[in-house]
VOTITOR-70380 format. One line per 3 residues: number of its first residue (from 1); their letters; for each residue x negated, y, z of N, C-alpha, C, CB. Coordinates in Angstrom, 3 decimals, decimal comma. Each point is the difference from the previous one (the first is absolute). Glycine has a CB too. Layout:
REM residues N
NUM> a> X:Y:Z:X:Y:Z:X:Y:Z:X:Y:Z  ...
***
This chain:
REM residues 50
1> msq> -42,692:-119,913:177,167:-1,297:-0,431:0,460:-0,358:-1,187:-0,848:0,347:0,845:2,375  0,124:-1,356:-3,349:-0,089:-0,820:-0,764:-1,527:0,303:-1,198:3,009:-0,314:0,667  -3,170:1,329:-0,452:-1,342:0,560:-0,594:-1,200:0,577:0,873:1,571:0,528:-1,743
4> vfi> -1,184:-0,826:3,054:-1,206:0,184:0,880:-1,219:-0,975:-0,289:1,663:0,778:1,761  -2,904:-0,599:-1,653:-0,627:-0,821:-0,495:-1,162:-0,088:1,550:0,667:0,571:-3,194  -0,343:-1,678:4,254:-0,806:0,099:1,216:-0,852:-1,068:-0,103:1,605:1,049:1,401
7> dwa> -2,193:-1,695:-2,396:-1,277:-0,771:0,106:-0,989:0,494:-0,694:1,079:-1,778:0,317  -1,144:2,554:-0,894:-1,205:0,909:-0,450:-1,642:-0,117:0,784:2,228:1,676:-0,511  -1,829:-1,699:1,758:-1,551:-0,014:0,983:-0,581:-1,473:-0,297:0,860:1,659:2,341
10> grl> 0,077:-2,607:-2,446:-0,782:-1,146:-0,304:-0,496:-0,019:-1,259:1,156:-1,107:1,445  -1,253:1,973:-2,249:-0,432:-0,190:-1,262:-1,397:0,894:0,074:2,556:-0,439:-1,210  -2,641:1,139:2,085:-1,216:1,142:0,123:-1,483:-1,086:0,279:1,857:2,413:1,397
13> rag> -2,697:-1,753:-2,254:-1,504:-0,535:1,017:-0,410:0,688:1,316:-1,039:-0,454:-2,179  0,114:-0,478:2,543:-0,417:0,063:1,397:-0,721:1,442:0,012:-0,300:-2,769:0,451  0,301:3,348:0,297:-0,430:1,310:-0,014:0,638:1,177:-0,294:-1,443:-1,148:-0,337
16> das> 2,784:0,780:-0,516:0,438:1,127:-0,510:0,554:0,904:1,485:0,640:-1,296:-2,710  -0,585:2,729:2,567:0,490:0,878:0,723:1,338:-0,158:0,371:-1,527:1,199:-0,892  2,646:-1,642:0,439:1,265:-0,298:0,215:-0,079:-1,224:0,969:0,826:0,993:-2,287
19> lna> -1,667:-2,095:2,160:0,169:-1,231:0,877:-0,909:0,646:1,535:0,064:-2,310:-2,455  -1,025:3,243:2,150:-0,672:0,508:1,202:1,209:1,054:0,965:-2,698:-0,111:-1,575  3,552:0,658:1,287:0,866:0,762:0,322:0,852:-0,948:0,615:-0,369:1,742:-1,621
22> isk> 0,836:-2,863:1,199:1,239:-0,726:0,134:-0,437:-1,056:1,380:0,874:0,183:-2,998  -2,376:-0,267:2,776:-0,554:-0,851:1,240:-0,273:0,935:1,277:-1,201:-1,708:-1,700  1,464:2,918:1,124:-0,292:0,996:1,401:1,573:0,265:0,700:-2,399:1,561:-1,240
25> art> 3,363:-1,744:0,592:1,246:0,241:0,281:0,429:-0,556:1,010:0,281:0,329:-1,860  0,793:0,217:3,025:0,469:-0,783:1,030:1,476:-0,031:-0,070:-1,958:0,508:1,357  2,632:-1,504:-0,419:1,356:0,197:0,049:0,328:1,553:0,728:0,303:-2,847:0,097
28> gdp> 0,350:3,435:-0,779:0,838:1,475:0,755:-0,747:1,197:-0,700:0,500:-0,993:2,733  -1,663:0,844:-3,477:-0,519:0,980:-0,783:0,736:0,615:-0,434:-1,396:-0,859:-0,384  1,325:2,417:0,218:0,680:0,417:-1,087:-0,267:0,165:-1,420:0,558:0,714:1,702
31> vtl> 0,219:-0,924:-2,500:-0,176:-0,177:-1,478:1,166:1,008:-0,797:-0,944:-2,740:0,407  0,538:3,173:-1,625:0,576:0,620:-0,855:0,444:-0,642:-1,527:-1,229:1,633:1,492  2,325:-1,376:-2,114:0,355:-0,821:-1,155:-0,238:1,099:-1,080:1,825:-1,775:1,123
34> the> -2,173:2,031:-1,935:-0,062:0,927:-0,877:0,204:-0,579:-1,501:-1,456:1,261:1,724  2,087:-0,260:-2,749:0,074:-0,541:-1,450:-0,605:1,177:-0,699:2,190:-1,579:0,113  -3,190:1,139:-0,903:-1,131:0,974:-0,798:0,102:-0,594:-1,289:-1,807:0,571:1,868
37> qgr> 1,858:0,034:-2,857:-0,276:-0,702:-1,375:0,745:-1,294:-0,208:-2,256:0,965:0,052  3,328:-1,170:0,353:0,865:-0,837:-0,275:-0,440:-1,442:1,030:0,436:1,298:-2,684  -1,470:-1,231:3,197:-0,275:-0,999:1,473:0,204:0,562:0,966:-1,515:-1,104:-0,623
40> wwv> 1,511:0,193:1,687:0,220:-0,244:1,204:-1,181:0,059:0,834:1,784:-1,164:-0,762  -2,169:1,769:1,699:-1,169:-0,238:0,994:0,253:0,156:1,312:-1,326:0,666:-1,527  0,795:-1,666:2,129:0,150:-0,123:1,472:-0,973:0,695:0,529:0,951:-2,023:0,013
43> rdl> -1,082:2,906:0,596:-1,251:1,017:0,850:0,101:-0,264:1,466:0,133:2,104:-1,643  -1,469:-1,893:2,186:-0,149:0,091:1,447:-0,041:1,169:0,516:-0,980:-1,740:-0,072  0,702:1,848:1,495:-0,149:1,078:0,438:-0,955:1,126:-0,651:0,690:-1,423:1,754
46> fdp> -2,020:0,675:-2,066:-0,917:0,803:-0,439:0,274:0,335:-1,640:-1,626:-1,006:1,970  2,451:0,256:-2,454:0,211:0,330:-1,492:-0,286:-0,961:-1,130:-0,491:2,056:0,830  -0,389:-2,928:-0,030:-0,542:-1,151:-0,821:1,111:-0,899:-0,769:-1,935:-0,042:1,748
49> tv> 1,989:-0,428:-2,662:0,983:-0,894:-0,557:-0,014:-1,141:0,551:-0,076:0,939:-1,825  0,867:-1,630:2,403:0,190:-1,269:0,468:0,084:-1,318:-0,754:0,895:1,417:1,343
***
């Protein structure tokens, strides 16, 4: 856990697709965590990166 970077969204520019996906997420929405090419991704039900 010491290597998990969780404040990345605060570094994105306005209008970024990830910020849009985060803004639509609600408590209880299903998400998946995947590991691809050495990076971790949080994806929602419709598969955009959150």
